[in-house]
C-alpha positions as CSV (number, residue, x, y, z in Angstrom):
1,X,-26.8,8.8,-25.6
2,X,-27.9,11.5,-23.2
3,X,-26.8,11.3,-19.6
4,X,-28.9,13.2,-17.1
5,X,-27.4,13.7,-13.6
6,X,-29.6,13.0,-10.6
7,X,-31.0,16.1,-8.8
8,X,-29.6,14.7,-5.6
9,X,-26.6,12.5,-4.8
10,X,-26.8,10.5,-1.5
11,X,-24.2,7.9,-0.6
12,X,-24.1,5.9,2.6
13,X,-21.8,2.9,2.0
14,X,-19.5,0.6,3.8
15,X,-16.5,0.1,1.5
16,X,-14.3,-2.9,0.8
17,X,-11.0,-3.2,2.7
18,X,-8.1,-0.9,1.9
19,X,-5.9,-2.4,-0.8
20,X,-2.6,-1.4,0.7
21,X,-3.6,-2.9,4.1
22,X,-4.9,-6.0,2.4
23,X,-1.6,-6.8,0.7
24,X,0.3,-6.4,3.9
25,X,-2.2,-8.3,6.0
26,X,-1.8,-11.4,3.8
27,X,2.0,-11.3,4.1
28,X,1.9,-10.8,7.9
29,X,-0.5,-13.7,8.2
30,X,1.8,-15.8,6.1
31,X,4.7,-15.1,8.5
32,X,2.6,-15.7,11.6
33,X,2.7,-18.8,13.8
34,X,-0.8,-20.3,13.8
35,X,-4.1,-19.1,12.4
36,X,-5.1,-15.6,11.5
37,X,-8.5,-14.2,10.7
38,X,-8.8,-11.3,8.3
39,X,-12.1,-9.5,7.9
40,X,-13.0,-7.3,4.9
41,X,-10.0,-8.2,2.8
42,X,-10.0,-6.4,-0.5
43,X,-11.3,-8.6,-3.3
44,X,-9.5,-6.6,-6.0
45,X,-7.3,-8.3,-8.6
46,X,-4.1,-6.9,-7.2
47,X,-4.7,-8.4,-3.7
48,X,-5.8,-11.6,-5.3
49,X,-2.4,-11.7,-7.0
50,X,-0.6,-11.5,-3.7
51,X,-2.9,-14.2,-2.2
52,X,-2.3,-16.6,-5.2
53,X,1.5,-16.1,-5.0
54,X,1.5,-16.9,-1.3
55,X,-0.7,-19.9,-1.8
56,X,1.8,-21.1,-4.4
57,X,4.4,-20.9,-1.6
58,X,2.3,-23.2,0.6
59,X,0.0,-20.8,2.4
60,X,-3.3,-22.3,3.3
61,X,-6.4,-20.0,3.1
62,X,-10.1,-20.6,3.4
63,X,-13.1,-18.3,3.3
64,X,-15.8,-18.0,6.0
65,X,-18.4,-15.4,5.1
66,X,-16.6,-12.1,5.0
67,X,-13.5,-13.6,6.7
68,X,-10.4,-15.2,5.3
69,X,-8.7,-17.7,7.6
70,X,-5.0,-18.0,7.0
71,X,-2.7,-20.8,8.4
72,X,0.7,-19.2,8.6
73,X,3.8,-20.8,7.1
74,X,5.7,-20.6,3.8
75,X,7.6,-23.5,2.3
76,X,10.8,-23.5,0.1
77,X,9.7,-23.4,-3.5
78,X,10.8,-23.2,-7.1
79,X,7.4,-21.8,-8.3
80,X,6.8,-19.1,-10.9
81,X,4.8,-16.4,-9.2
82,X,2.5,-14.4,-11.4
83,X,1.9,-11.0,-9.9
84,X,-0.6,-10.0,-12.7
85,X,-0.7,-6.2,-12.8
86,X,0.3,-5.7,-9.2
87,X,3.6,-3.8,-8.6
88,X,2.9,-4.0,-4.9
89,X,2.8,-7.8,-5.0
90,X,6.1,-8.0,-7.0
91,X,8.1,-5.5,-4.9
92,X,6.9,-6.7,-1.5
93,X,7.4,-10.4,-2.3
94,X,10.8,-9.7,-3.8
95,X,11.9,-8.3,-0.5
96,X,10.3,-11.0,1.6
97,X,11.6,-13.9,-0.4
98,X,15.1,-12.6,-0.9
99,X,15.9,-13.4,2.8
100,X,14.2,-16.8,3.0
101,X,16.8,-19.5,2.3
102,X,15.5,-22.3,0.1
103,X,13.4,-20.1,-2.1
104,X,14.2,-20.1,-5.8
105,X,11.3,-18.5,-7.5
106,X,10.5,-16.4,-10.6
107,X,8.5,-13.2,-10.2
108,X,6.6,-12.3,-13.4
109,X,3.6,-10.2,-14.4
110,X,1.5,-9.0,-17.3
111,X,2.7,-6.9,-20.1
112,X,2.1,-3.6,-18.3
113,X,3.9,-4.7,-15.0
114,X,6.8,-6.1,-17.0
115,X,7.5,-2.5,-18.2
116,X,7.6,-1.0,-14.7
117,X,10.8,-0.2,-12.9
118,X,12.1,-2.8,-10.5
119,X,15.8,-1.7,-10.1
120,X,14.8,0.7,-7.3
121,X,14.0,-2.5,-5.3
122,X,16.6,-4.8,-6.7
123,X,19.7,-2.6,-6.1
124,X,19.2,-2.0,-2.4
125,X,18.3,-5.6,-1.9
126,X,21.5,-6.6,-3.6
127,X,23.4,-4.4,-1.2
128,X,22.0,-6.6,1.6
129,X,23.3,-9.7,-0.2
130,X,20.2,-10.7,-2.2
131,X,20.6,-12.9,-5.2
132,X,18.3,-11.4,-7.9
133,X,18.6,-12.1,-11.7
134,X,16.8,-10.3,-14.5
135,X,15.5,-12.8,-17.0
136,X,14.5,-10.3,-19.7
137,X,14.9,-6.6,-19.9
138,X,17.3,-5.1,-17.4
139,X,15.5,-3.5,-14.6
140,X,12.2,-5.2,-15.2
141,X,10.3,-8.4,-14.5
142,X,10.7,-11.3,-14.8
143,X,13.2,-11.7,-12.0
144,X,14.6,-14.8,-10.4
145,X,14.8,-14.6,-6.6
146,X,17.1,-17.0,-4.8
147,X,16.8,-16.7,-1.0
148,X,20.0,-16.0,0.8
149,X,21.3,-15.0,4.2
150,X,21.1,-11.2,4.2
151,X,22.9,-8.4,6.1
152,X,21.2,-5.4,7.4
153,X,22.1,-2.1,5.7
154,X,21.5,1.6,5.8
155,X,19.4,2.7,2.8
156,X,18.9,6.2,1.6
157,X,16.1,6.3,-1.0
158,X,16.2,9.0,-3.7
159,X,12.4,8.8,-4.1
160,X,9.9,8.2,-1.3
161,X,8.3,4.9,-1.9
162,X,6.3,2.8,0.5
163,X,6.7,-0.3,-1.7
164,X,10.5,0.0,-1.7
165,X,10.6,0.7,2.0
166,X,8.3,-2.2,2.8
167,X,10.4,-4.6,0.6
168,X,13.5,-3.6,2.6
169,X,11.8,-4.0,5.9
170,X,10.5,-7.5,4.9
171,X,14.0,-8.4,3.8
172,X,15.4,-7.0,7.1
173,X,13.2,-9.4,9.2
174,X,15.6,-12.2,8.4
175,X,18.8,-10.2,8.0
176,X,21.9,-10.2,10.3
177,X,22.0,-6.8,11.9
178,X,19.8,-3.7,11.8
179,X,18.1,-2.3,8.7
180,X,17.7,1.4,8.3
181,X,15.6,3.2,5.7
182,X,15.7,6.9,5.1
183,X,13.3,8.7,2.7
184,X,13.3,12.3,1.3
185,X,9.7,12.6,2.3
186,X,7.7,10.2,4.6
187,X,5.7,7.7,2.5
188,X,2.7,5.6,3.8
189,X,3.7,3.8,6.9
190,X,1.4,0.7,7.0
191,X,4.2,-1.8,7.1
192,X,6.2,-0.3,10.0
193,X,3.0,0.4,12.0
194,X,1.9,-3.2,11.7
195,X,5.3,-4.6,12.4
196,X,5.5,-2.5,15.6
197,X,2.1,-3.8,16.7
198,X,3.2,-7.4,16.0
199,X,6.2,-6.9,18.2
200,X,9.1,-5.9,15.9
201,X,11.7,-3.5,17.3
202,X,11.4,-0.4,15.1
203,X,12.4,3.1,16.0
204,X,11.9,6.4,14.2
205,X,15.1,8.2,13.5
206,X,15.6,11.9,13.0
207,X,13.7,13.1,10.0
208,X,12.0,10.3,8.1
209,X,14.3,7.5,8.9
210,X,13.5,4.1,10.5
211,X,15.7,1.5,12.1
212,X,14.5,-2.1,12.6
213,X,16.2,-5.0,14.4
214,X,15.8,-8.5,12.9
215,X,14.2,-11.6,14.3
216,X,10.7,-10.5,15.0
217,X,8.1,-13.3,15.1
218,X,4.4,-13.3,16.0
219,X,1.3,-15.4,16.6
220,X,-1.7,-15.5,14.4
221,X,-4.0,-12.4,14.8
222,X,-7.5,-11.1,14.0
223,X,-7.8,-8.0,11.9
224,X,-10.7,-6.0,10.5
225,X,-9.4,-4.1,7.5
226,X,-10.7,-0.5,7.3
227,X,-12.5,0.7,4.2
228,X,-10.3,1.7,1.2
229,X,-9.3,5.3,1.4
230,X,-8.8,5.6,-2.3
231,X,-12.3,4.3,-3.0
232,X,-13.6,6.8,-0.5
233,X,-11.9,9.6,-2.3
234,X,-13.9,8.9,-5.5
235,X,-17.2,9.2,-3.6
236,X,-16.0,12.3,-1.7
237,X,-15.1,14.0,-5.0
238,X,-18.5,13.1,-6.5
239,X,-20.4,14.4,-3.4
240,X,-18.4,17.6,-3.4
241,X,-18.8,18.4,-7.0
242,X,-22.6,17.6,-7.2
243,X,-24.9,20.5,-6.7
244,X,-26.8,18.6,-3.9
245,X,-24.5,15.8,-2.7
246,X,-23.8,14.0,0.5
247,X,-21.6,11.0,1.3
248,X,-21.5,9.1,4.6
249,X,-18.7,6.5,4.7
250,X,-18.2,4.6,8.0
251,X,-15.0,2.8,9.1
252,X,-12.5,4.3,6.6
253,X,-8.8,4.2,7.0
254,X,-7.6,7.6,8.2
255,X,-3.8,7.1,8.2
256,X,-2.2,10.5,7.9
257,X,0.2,9.3,5.3
258,X,-2.8,8.5,3.1
259,X,-4.9,11.7,3.6
260,X,-3.2,14.0,1.1
261,X,-6.3,14.1,-1.1
262,X,-8.6,15.0,1.7
263,X,-6.2,17.7,3.0
264,X,-6.0,19.2,-0.4
265,X,-9.7,19.1,-1.0
266,X,-10.3,20.9,2.4
267,X,-7.9,23.6,1.3
268,X,-10.0,23.9,-1.9
269,X,-13.1,24.5,0.3
270,X,-14.6,21.0,0.5
271,X,-16.9,20.3,3.4
272,X,-15.3,17.1,4.8
273,X,-15.6,15.9,8.4
274,X,-13.9,13.0,10.2
275,X,-15.7,11.5,13.2
276,X,-15.7,8.4,15.4
277,X,-11.9,8.2,15.3
278,X,-10.1,5.2,16.8
279,X,-7.0,3.1,16.3
280,X,-7.1,-0.6,15.2
281,X,-3.9,-2.5,15.0
282,X,-1.9,0.6,14.7
283,X,-4.1,2.2,12.0
284,X,-6.3,5.3,12.5
285,X,-9.9,4.6,11.5
286,X,-13.0,6.7,11.4
287,X,-16.1,7.8,9.6
288,X,-16.2,10.4,6.8
289,X,-19.1,12.8,6.0
290,X,-19.0,15.1,3.0
291,X,-21.4,17.6,1.4
292,X,-21.5,19.7,-1.7
293,X,-19.2,22.7,-1.8
294,X,-17.7,25.3,-4.2
295,X,-14.0,24.8,-4.7
296,X,-11.2,27.2,-5.3
297,X,-7.8,26.6,-6.9
298,X,-4.8,25.4,-5.0
299,X,-1.1,24.7,-5.5
300,X,0.1,21.2,-4.5
301,X,3.8,21.0,-3.6
302,X,6.0,18.1,-4.5
303,X,6.4,17.0,-0.9
304,X,2.6,16.7,-0.6
305,X,2.4,14.2,-3.4
306,X,3.4,10.9,-1.6
307,X,0.3,11.1,0.7
308,X,-2.0,11.6,-2.3
309,X,-0.2,9.8,-5.1
310,X,-3.1,7.3,-5.8
311,X,-5.7,10.1,-5.8
312,X,-3.9,12.7,-8.0
313,X,-6.1,12.1,-11.0
314,X,-9.2,12.6,-8.8
315,X,-7.7,15.8,-7.4
316,X,-7.0,17.0,-10.9
317,X,-10.6,16.3,-11.9
318,X,-11.8,18.4,-8.9
319,X,-9.4,21.2,-9.9
320,X,-11.1,21.4,-13.3
321,X,-14.3,22.5,-11.4
322,X,-12.5,24.9,-9.0
323,X,-12.4,28.7,-9.4
324,X,-8.9,29.7,-10.6
325,X,-5.8,28.0,-11.8
326,X,-4.4,25.0,-9.8
327,X,-0.8,23.9,-10.0
328,X,0.5,20.4,-9.1
329,X,4.3,19.8,-8.8
330,X,6.3,16.6,-8.5
331,X,4.1,14.2,-10.4
332,X,6.8,12.2,-12.2
333,X,6.1,9.1,-10.2
334,X,2.7,8.8,-11.8
335,X,4.3,7.6,-15.0
336,X,5.2,4.3,-13.3
337,X,2.2,3.9,-11.0
338,X,-0.3,1.1,-11.6
339,X,-3.2,2.9,-9.9
């Protein structure tokens, strides 16, 4: 087989909703009082796992064109919740359900997910009073989650993780007392941004810490989910590396905690522009334009990795076409990432 590249690469595309935002939007809608309307929800398998798990807990969803209508409310359950290959589903739901009394569920997943580390979520949740039991290999799924009355705690994470932070914040919604989370480096902040917009009392502490008071509740909402920034990164890489490429991508998530790939590409010499910036439900959104460019090597420090963790393979690909030797540090977390 012979593959001949096109003489030109032109992309003008509206992308499906960001996966990280989609997971969280479903959970926030499940906790809302009344009906929520979510537009441009990701249709990927991981987000579908979160949806199916929530539906098994009594959530009612219906589709209308590109919208998903969600009637808030979860019911006590003894269901087995299959998270498929989605670590995000497993970790976020573990935190959420740990603090809902009457829940007695089993979180499980496919063979790959069942090998990924869960102790980093289980241990801090247990410090809050969560009742979690490993049903197989220690530190891995399947895990039985029995909802209990939790107590807010101060958590100091050894590794920056938006999933762990989010699980603790979801658990803290129903805990007695405040919940604090401190990270060595700031991870993506979608959960705390949305919680703040929905009325939760969250304050930033010195450094990368957060403090949240319990008891927040909110009404149903309408949300248009911005285009997936990781999908955008793939098209930006292609347009940059092509000899005559251009990509125009409207309505993309531009959260600073997710732009590590773009920042690194710009340092390498990529021609990337952000325009039409605005904020929607606490999230920066805008359009991205990119054109062909010659790249030069860079060094990526460990503290830069959390904001680019999902796009490191793409960045490594770009580095193979750059002039010089690139060096990436602090990539150990990729060994246990699903994406």
